[in-house]
C-alpha positions in Angstrom: 0.0 0.0 0.0 1.2 3.5 -0.7 0.9 6.5 1.6 -2.4 7.7 0.0 -4.1 4.3 0.5 -2.8 4.1 4.1 -4.2 7.6 4.9 -7.6 6.7 3.3 -7.8 3.4 5.3 -6.8 5.3 8.5 -9.6 7.8 8.0 -12.1 5.0 7.2 -11.1 2.9 10.3 -11.3 5.9 12.6 -14.8 6.8 11.4 -15.8 3.1 11.6 -14.5 3.0 15.2 -16.6 6.0 16.2 -19.6 4.3 14.6 -18.9 1.2 16.7 -18.4 3.4 19.8 -21.8 5.2 19.4 -23.5 1.8 18.7 -22.2 0.4 21.9 -23.2 3.5 23.9 -26.7 3.5 22.5 -27.2 -0.2 23.1 -25.9 0.3 26.7 -28.1 3.3 27.3 -31.2 1.5 26.1 -30.6 -2.0 27.6 -29.2 -0.7 30.9 -31.4 2.4 31.0 -31.3 3.0 34.7 -27.5 3.4 35.0 -27.0 6.4 32.8 -30.5 7.7 33.6 -29.4 8.1 37.2 -26.5 10.2 36.0 -28.8 12.5 33.9 -31.3 12.7 36.8 -28.6 13.7 39.3 -27.0 16.3 37.0 -30.4 17.9 36.2 -31.6 18.0 39.8 -28.3 19.4 40.9 -28.4 17.5 44.1 -24.7 17.1 44.6 -23.6 20.7 43.7 -22.0 22.9 46.3 -24.3 23.7 49.2 -25.8 27.1 49.1 -25.0 27.9 45.5 -27.1 30.7 44.0 -28.1 28.7 40.9 -30.4 26.0 42.3 -33.2 27.7 40.5 -31.8 25.9 37.4 -32.5 22.5 38.9 -35.0 20.3 37.2 -36.6 17.7 39.5 -39.4 16.4 37.2 -38.7 12.7 36.2 -40.6 13.1 33.0 -38.2 15.9 31.9 -35.2 13.7 33.0 -36.4 11.0 30.7 -36.9 13.5 27.9 -33.4 14.8 28.3 -32.1 11.2 28.4 -33.9 10.2 25.2 -32.7 13.3 23.4 -29.1 12.2 24.3 -29.8 8.7 23.1 -31.4 9.9 19.8 -28.5 12.3 19.3 -26.0 9.5 19.9 -27.9 7.3 17.5 -27.9 9.9 14.7 -24.1 10.5 15.2 -23.5 6.8 15.1 -25.7 6.3 12.0 -23.9 9.0 10.1 -20.6 7.5 11.0 -21.8 4.1 9.8 -23.0 5.6 6.5 -19.7 7.6 6.2 -17.5 4.6 6.8 -19.4 2.4 4.3 -19.3 5.3 1.8 -15.5 5.7 2.3 -15.0 2.0 1.9 -16.9 2.0 -1.4 -14.8 4.9 -2.6 -11.4 3.7 -1.2 -9.9 3.0 -4.6 -11.7 5.7 -6.6 -10.4 9.2 -7.5 -9.8 11.9 -4.9 -13.0 13.8 -5.8 -15.1 10.7 -5.1 -13.3 9.9 -1.9 -13.6 13.5 -0.7 -17.4 13.3 -1.3 -17.6 10.0 0.6 -16.4 11.6 3.8 -19.5 13.8 4.1 -21.5 11.6 6.4 -18.4 10.8 8.5 -17.8 14.5 9.0 -21.5 15.0 9.8 -21.5 12.2 12.4 -18.3 13.5 14.0 -19.7 17.0 14.1 -22.8 15.7 15.9 -20.6 13.9 18.3 -18.5 17.0 19.0 -21.7 19.0 19.6 -23.0 16.3 21.9 -19.9 16.3 24.1 -19.2 20.0 24.0 -22.7 21.5 24.0 -24.8 18.9 25.9 -22.3 17.6 28.4 -19.6 20.3 28.9 -21.8 23.4 28.3 -25.3 22.5 29.5 -24.4 19.7 32.0 -21.1 21.2 33.2 -21.9 24.9 33.3 -25.6 25.3 33.3 -26.3 22.5 35.8 -23.0 22.9 37.5 -21.9 19.3 37.0 -18.3 20.4 37.7 -19.3 20.9 41.4 -20.2 17.3 41.9 -17.7 14.8 43.0 -19.8 11.8 42.1 -21.7 12.9 39.0 -19.1 15.0 37.2 -18.7 13.7 33.6 -16.6 16.6 32.3 -13.3 14.7 32.1 -15.0 11.9 30.1 -16.8 14.5 27.9 -13.5 16.4 27.3 -11.7 13.1 26.4 -14.4 12.1 23.9 -14.5 15.7 22.5 -10.8 15.6 22.0 -10.8 12.1 20.3 -13.6 13.0 18.0 -12.1 16.4 17.3 -8.8 14.9 16.2 -10.6 12.4 13.9 -12.8 15.3 12.6 -9.8 17.4 11.7 -8.1 14.4 10.0 -11.2 14.0 7.8 -11.0 17.7 6.8 -7.6 17.2 5.3 -8.1 16.9 1.6 -7.2 13.7 -0.2 -4.1 14.0 -2.3 
């Protein structure tokens, strides 16, 4: 294999890995609903934030809204994963074709990664971390994990943006 083929296969495998990741996350969230639901519930009700903070008016204690938030996350993860699956299969189909075709084949992978980046940065770091003060919780703070996933997906996203030779 030459360098161009190695780079293409690398991009394909990275998008494929993100597709597998999101699939596993969605399956886990659906079939072990209560585990991550507990996390969503505790972040939204702000029960483990610093005592006496002035932002408790933001807390949401309604279980129906907790479930809605959780399903929004699951659907968001599903869409990101689906786009990455479509993107990886499209890249596979165009692996040996000209640069223009391969560039076009990355579109759904880029879209899936962008959805993943928005999920981790907007939903978890911005809304969970700052609006609901998740950073104040010793037990329910998912900001490190969110940052790790944002960084991983960001690197893969940037690699896809590099044009094919």
